[in-house]
C-alpha positions in Angstrom: 110.1 145.6 143.7 110.5 142.1 142.4 113.8 140.2 141.7 114.7 138.5 138.6 115.8 134.8 138.9 119.2 133.9 138.2 119.7 132.6 134.9 122.9 131.7 132.9 124.6 134.6 131.9 124.2 134.0 127.8 120.3 133.4 128.6 119.9 136.7 130.8 121.7 138.7 128.2 119.4 137.1 125.3 116.2 137.8 127.6 117.8 141.5 128.5 118.5 141.9 124.3 115.0 140.8 123.2 112.9 141.9 126.6 114.8 143.8 128.8 113.5 141.4 131.5 115.7 142.4 134.5 114.3 145.7 133.7 111.0 145.0 133.5 111.1 142.5 136.3 112.5 145.3 138.8 110.0 147.9 137.3 106.9 145.7 138.0 106.1 145.3 134.5 105.5 142.6 132.2 107.5 141.6 129.7 104.6 140.4 126.9 101.8 143.3 127.8 103.6 146.4 129.5 101.0 146.5 132.3 101.4 146.3 136.0 102.5 142.7 137.2 102.7 143.2 141.3 99.3 141.4 142.0 99.4 137.6 142.0 96.7 134.9 142.3 99.3 133.0 144.7 102.7 132.5 145.5 103.3 130.2 142.6 102.4 132.9 139.8 104.4 135.2 141.9 107.6 132.9 141.3 106.8 132.6 137.6 107.2 136.5 137.5 110.4 136.3 138.9 111.2 133.9 135.8 109.5 134.8 132.8 108.4 138.4 133.8 104.9 137.7 132.5 102.0 139.1 134.8 98.6 137.1 136.4 97.0 138.0 133.0 99.4 136.7 130.7 100.5 133.6 132.5 97.1 132.7 132.8 96.6 133.0 128.8 100.3 131.4 128.3 99.4 128.2 130.7 95.7 128.2 129.6 94.1 129.1 133.0 90.6 130.3 133.0 
């Protein structure tokens, strides 16, 4: 189970209302595609998941990684 990164309360509330960010991250589910988010390429991608809630595939699409 991943732990969501800490955010300002206002931002955290907004993201949780829009995407259930914390719930998805804690359940290892991507907030974008709703697929498994438990395997990452490296520590940086794992950290990014705790920030954005995006799985490796969605991170790659978002950040233009081939």
